[in-house]
N, C-alpha and C positions, 0 to 999 in steps of 0.2 A: 697134176694139181687141178688142171681144169676139170679133169673127170672127177675128181673129189667134190669140186664146188658144184658141179652139176647134180651128183649125187645128194649132196646136202641140200641144195635148192629144191629138188623133187620130193626129198624127205620131208622139208619144212612145208612145202606146200600140200602134201598129203596129209600131214599132221594138222594143217590148219583146216582143210576142206571136208575131210572125211568125217561124216556124221557120227560115227562112232565115238567120237572123241568129245562129243557134246552131251550135256547131262539133260535127260529127259525123264529120269527116274533116279529115286533115291530111297535106300531102306531106312524108312522112319521108325524108331523104335520108343517105346515108352509112353505113347499117347494114350490117354484115358477119356478126357472129354474133348479135346481137340481131335481133328481127324488128321490122317497122315497127309493127306492132300494140303490140308491148311498149312501145316508146317513146312512142307516142301514149296508151296508157293511162296511162302512169307520169307524163306531162306534166300531167294533171288538166283538160285541155282538152275531153274528151268531153262533150257537152251543156251546155257553157258558154256564156254569151251573149259574142259577140265583144268586144263592148265592155269586158267585164270580164277580157278576156285580157290580162295585163301580162307583158310579154316577159321583164323581168328576174326576175319571180316564177316563171314557167313554167321558165325555164332553171334556177333554183336547185333548183326542186323536182326536176327531172330528174336533176342531178347527185347530190342526196341519194338518190334511189330507185335509180338505176342506176350502181353503183360503177364499171361498166366503160366507163361514157362519160368521155371526157377533156374534151370541150367539146360545147357545144350552142348554137345561135341559134334564135330563136323570132320570127317576124315573122307579124303578122295584120292582115288588112284586110277591108273590107266586100265582099260581105254577110257572110260566114264565110270566109275563105279563110286558111288557115295553113300556114305552111312550117317544118318543122324539120331543118334540117341538122345533123348531129351528126358528131364523130369519136370513134370508139371507141378505148380502149387497145389496144395491141398486146402480147399476152403475150410474153414474154422467156423465162420458165422455168415449169414446172408443179411445183407444191409438194403433197406428200401428207403429211398429217398425221392419224396414226390412222385411216387409211382416206378421209379426207375431201379432195378435190381442190380446189386453188385456183390461180388464175394471178397472175403478178406481172410488172409492165411493167419498163422500164428505170430508171424513177424509183423503184422500190421499192414502187409501189402494189399493195396486195393486193386482188383481187376475184374473184367466183365464176365457176366455169367454168359457161358457160350451157347450159341444157338441151339445145340443138340440137346442141353439140359435145361428145364424150365423150373423155377422155384415153385411156380403155380401149380406144377403137376406133382408136387411133394419131392423133388430131388433138390434141395436148398444146397447141397453140397457141404453142409455143416453137421458136425457131430451133435446128435441128439436134435437136427432140425432146428437150430437156433436161428431166428430172425430178430434183427433191432431195425426199428422203424424212426426215421426222423433226420434232421440234417446231419450229414456226414462230415465230421470234424477230422480235418487232415492237418499235419505238420507240413512244414516247408517243403519236404521231398514228396508230398501227395500221399504219404502213408496215414493210417489211421492215427489219430492224437495218441501219444503214449500213454496219458492218464487214462484214456478209455480202453486200450489195448490192455493195461495192466488189470484194470478192474475186471474186464471180461475173461481174462486168463485165470484169475483167482476165482472167479464165480465158475469156471469150467471145472476146477479141480476141488470146490468145496461139496461136501457130502450133504447137500440139500436139493430139495425139489424147487427148480426154478422154472417158471412158466416158459413154453417154448419162444413166445414172443415179448419183446420188451421194447420199451420205448426210450429213445434219447432225448434229452432236453437240454439245450446249451447252458441254460441258468441253474439245471438241478442236477445233469448227469443221468445214469441209467434209472428207469423207474419201470416197475411192472405192476399188475392188478394180481393179486393172490386168489386162493380159492374162495375167500369169503367176501371178495369183491373190495378190499382195502388197497387203496392206492399205496405203494411202497416206495419211497425214493432212497436209492443206495448210492447216488453220487459217482464219483469216479476216482480213480488213484488208488494206491496200496492200501492195505487194511482192511479188505472186504470180508475176511474170516471174523474179525472183530465185530464189524458191523452187523453181520448175520447173526452172530451171538448174542448182541443187544437186541436183535429184531426178534428172536425167540423169546428172550425174557420180557420184552416189552409187550408182545402179543399175549403171552400168558398172563400177565398183569391185568391187561385190559379185558380179556375173557373173564377173567376172576371177578372183576369187578362190573360184569356185564355191559361194558362200553363199547360202542361202534364207532370207531373214528372214521373221519372222511380220508385222511391220510395219516400215514407213519413215515416220519423222516429221520434215517438213521445216518444220514452223511457224516456227522459229528457225532461218533461213538460214545464220547463222554458227555454229551448233551443231546441225546435223542429228543425228537419233539412229534407230538401228533395234535390233531385238532378235531374236534366233534363237530364243528360248524363250519368250518372254511374248506373250500375245495383244494387249496394250496397253503 
């Protein structure tokens, strides 16, 4: 009995003190914009004894620390082998607010531009290189306002040429300047296809009459509006 206790104590001491049971490396998979080291450091695993590595806790820590990570799975085994496959969020549009860049995915999640990718160098992380400038409207969960998200989603799927840079104005919604130099107010919320159809019809009518408006407003598709003299 005494011998068994001694053996158990020695085994426990060896398990506790042997450096082979502490995590100093991890097999990080799925990184695109983040680096493997960023993920490993954010996991809280470096220097942790493998027996204290709780997968659910590490996964939750990763998601809190790295907003650009959509999902993470952590598995650890003896002596100190850990694997961290992750899925990064895919940027759909770059948003610029007072000179600060951020990315937004298709679900409206807002996350920071990673240090290794710069929108200013042409990688905006957005399909088609889309950029929106202006104050970023968020919901109570910190995501992009649902009406703006829906408007952008419908624009993405519309078979029209939309400038790569749009402006967001709280009082008017999404705005862009077309190839003629006309300001076009699209608004927000569903119904973008109908607004774009009305825009085409209104532009054709204005051009046929030789008119050059200062702006065209199709927020309300049943009552489009334009002005030849006012800026807004």
